ZALUMBA-984349 format. One record per residue: y, z, x of N, C-alpha, C in turn; residue in one letter. Coordinates in steps of 0.02 Angstrom, whole numbers, padded with zeros to 5 digits, always signed. Layout:
BEGIN
YZXYZXYZXa;...
% end
This chain:
BEGIN
-00301+00481+00155-00340+00431+00172-00395+00467+00192m;-00399+00477+00263-00465+00513+00292-00496+00561+00265y;-00473+00576+00221-00498+00641+00186-00521+00614+00135v;-00520+00560+00102-00547+00525+00052-00603+00500+00075a;-00591+00462+00135-00634+00436+00178-00703+00467+00184d;-00699+00514+00218-00744+00565+00250-00782+00598+00162a;-00756+00610+00125-00783+00625+00080-00803+00585+00018n;-00819+00508+00031-00849+00464-00014-00854+00413+00034n;-00898+00440+00076-00956+00411+00097-00945+00356+00160g;-00879+00357+00176-00858+00299+00228-00813+00257+00188g;-00794+00259+00131-00770+00210+00081-00680+00213+00072t;-00642+00175+00067-00582+00215+00051-00568+00201-00022l;-00525+00232-00066-00515+00224-00144-00523+00154-00165p;-00530+00142-00222-00514+00071-00259-00426+00084-00261p;-00398+00131-00275-00322+00127-00296-00315+00193-00273d;-00240+00199-00261-00193+00261-00270-00187+00298-00330l;-00205+00294-00372-00218+00347-00424-00282+00394-00437p;-00309+00355-00399-00397+00387-00376-00375+00451-00337t;-00330+00454-00283-00306+00487-00236-00283+00544-00285l;-00254+00542-00337-00220+00591-00378-00270+00629-00414a;-00326+00584-00443-00376+00604-00490-00418+00652-00454e;-00433+00648-00378-00478+00669-00347-00434+00727-00310g;-00373+00746-00320-00339+00803-00305-00311+00796-00241q;-00316+00736-00182-00302+00745-00142-00228+00722-00117y;-00187+00686-00157-00131+00703-00174-00094+00717-00234v;-00041+00740-00232-00028+00753-00335+00013+00686-00357t;+00005+00677-00403+00028+00621-00455+00113+00596-00434a;+00157+00663-00415+00226+00640-00402+00228+00612-00331d;+00176+00617-00293+00173+00580-00224+00163+00499-00225m;+00149+00481-00282+00151+00425-00298+00193+00386-00324l;+00276+00414-00347+00307+00385-00360+00368+00389-00306l;+00405+00333-00304+00463+00322-00246+00505+00357-00289c;+00537+00405-00228+00586+00467-00235+00659+00441-00246p;+00678+00376-00244+00725+00335-00255+00723+00287-00320v;+00666+00254-00347+00658+00231-00418+00652+00277-00461t;+00669+00271-00525+00642+00310-00589+00609+00259-00628h;+00571+00230-00607+00523+00170-00668+00474+00235-00718k;+00458+00205-00793+00418+00232-00811+00351+00191-00787a;+00305+00221-00740+00250+00185-00711+00211+00256-00659r;+00149+00227-00655+00102+00303-00635+00119+00295-00557t;+00124+00232-00526+00105+00232-00460+00170+00172-00434c;+00203+00182-00394+00270+00152-00371+00242+00120-00300d;+00181+00090-00281+00169+00063-00214+00113+00026-00233y;+00106-00032-00190+00042-00094-00168+00004-00047-00139f;-00063-00056-00156-00110-00043-00104-00167-00100-00120y;-00196-00103-00053-00239-00166-00062-00283-00134+00022y;-00335-00113+00008-00384-00096+00045-00454-00119+00069a;-00474-00123+00114-00543-00173+00138-00580-00099+00122k;-00655-00120+00128-00715-00049+00112-00691+00009+00138n;-00675+00002+00207-00677+00072+00222-00642+00053+00310n;-00611+00121+00333-00574+00116+00398-00605+00074+00444l;-00658+00065+00435-00695+00032+00510-00694-00063+00497e;-00670-00068+00436-00658-00146+00427-00592-00161+00477a;-00545-00122+00493-00457-00134+00520-00478-00132+00608y;-00471-00196+00621-00475-00212+00695-00413-00172+00720a;-00365-00157+00705-00327-00138+00738-00271-00082+00692d;-00304-00016+00683-00265+00023+00611-00209+00040+00630p;-00160+00053+00677-00105+00070+00683-00050+00017+00646p;-00071-00043+00645-00048-00102+00629-00077-00152+00573n;-00124-00105+00535-00156-00122+00461-00135-00082+00404a;-00118-00144+00375-00085-00118+00324-00127-00083+00248l;-00093-00029+00232-00122-00022+00156-00102-00017+00102l;-00036+00015+00102+00009+00011+00057+00078+00022+00083a;+00133-00012+00027+00194-00037+00026+00212-00025-00031c;+00295-00021-00035+00328-00008-00091+00304-00062-00133d;+00318-00067-00198+00335-00111-00243+00384-00131-00230l;+00393-00199-00232+00458-00253-00236+00488-00210-00280p;+00533-00211-00271+00616-00182-00315+00617-00118-00326g;+00573-00063-00290+00587-00004-00297+00680+00016-00282n;+00681-00012-00206+00757+00014-00182+00782-00038-00139h;+00775-00092-00190+00817-00158-00146+00775-00196-00124g;+00800-00228-00077+00753-00297-00048+00719-00258+00005k;+00755-00211+00068+00725-00173+00118+00770-00115+00132e;+00729-00084+00151+00677-00088+00215+00601-00055+00162p;+00572-00077+00166+00506-00041+00128+00462+00006+00173l;+00443+00072+00100+00403+00110+00161+00322+00072+00156t;+00308+00093+00208+00242+00040+00241+00169+00115+00259v;+00122+00109+00218+00075+00146+00248+00011+00120+00296l;-00008+00129+00353-00037+00097+00385-00133+00129+00390f;-00163+00101+00390-00231+00110+00418-00267+00183+00448a;-00196+00201+00498-00209+00238+00538-00188+00317+00516d;-00155+00304+00446-00127+00359+00412-00047+00373+00429g;-00002+00325+00465+00050+00336+00487+00099+00309+00443h;+00171+00308+00431+00207+00281+00385+00269+00252+00420v;+00296+00210+00407+00358+00171+00431+00400+00133+00377e;+00465+00161+00404+00499+00107+00355+00509+00027+00385s;+00491-00023+00361+00486-00099+00394+00525-00128+00363a;+00585-00181+00400+00638-00211+00372+00595-00295+00352d;+00622-00350+00328+00591-00418+00331+00570-00429+00380a;+00596-00429+00444+00572-00452+00503+00509-00423+00509r;+00502-00345+00501+00451-00327+00537+00389-00336+00487r;+00395-00346+00427+00348-00364+00358+00323-00431+00383m;+00365-00472+00394+00328-00547+00420+00294-00533+00489q;+00325-00504+00529+00279-00489+00594+00207-00449+00580q;+00189-00412+00526+00131-00385+00500+00096-00431+00457l;+00127-00480+00417+00102-00507+00385+00060-00576+00424f;+00081-00588+00469+00069-00651+00506+00008-00618+00560s;-00028-00565+00569-00081-00521+00605-00135-00532+00562q;-00200-00576+00583-00238-00590+00540-00272-00555+00486p;-00280-00469+00521-00304-00417+00482-00267-00408+00426q;-00214-00414+00418-00156-00416+00361-00157-00463+00310n;-00204-00522+00305-00207-00582+00264-00215-00576+00210a;-00265-00547+00181-00281-00518+00151-00238-00478+00093e;-00217-00423+00120-00130-00378+00092-00079-00426+00062f;-00063-00458+00127+00001-00503+00109-00025-00562+00050a;-00089-00606+00042-00097-00624-00013-00108-00579-00091a;-00137-00543-00085-00139-00494-00132-00070-00462-00147a;-00020-00444-00108+00040-00428-00120+00069-00490-00159l;+00080-00548-00117+00100-00599-00163+00079-00606-00220k;+00015-00604-00244-00005-00648-00300+00027-00565-00345a;+00039-00516-00326+00069-00459-00371+00120-00480-00374a;+00172-00500-00331+00237-00513-00360+00238-00566-00404e;+00195-00632-00394+00188-00678-00435+00173-00658-00508t;+00140-00642-00523+00113-00608-00579+00181-00556-00622a;+00192-00516-00566+00235-00506-00608+00289-00535-00637k;+00323-00576-00596+00366-00624-00599+00348-00669-00654a;+00296-00679-00666+00268-00732-00726+00285-00677-00815s;+00246-00633-00797+00264-00570-00836+00325-00574-00878n;+00368-00564-00825+00440-00547-00849+00477-00597-00871a;+00460-00666-00887+00490-00719-00920+00466-00733-01004k;
% end
């Protein structure tokens, strides 16, 4: 993320496939090693314009597993400071309750709702 941020005038990429297109990551890095679904990206990503928009980067969500990648939990989570952790439902609720993660939580919920609607 930092490489993409520095090379793009301080902005974060609009989506994860953009990182592969720019050769910052390989396309297979966007696929969960556990799930084997036919899609180009197995992670949900929602970022503000740039890293400076995050008050607390070590606790600010940028990406996580798409629901259903490997059961209900834990989810693999990417934070704005670049670290990754495995987070269970309790940890995710902690993170979602932080004001800086409100937009991420709402966007993830909207994506889950849309996926459920499309499945019907």
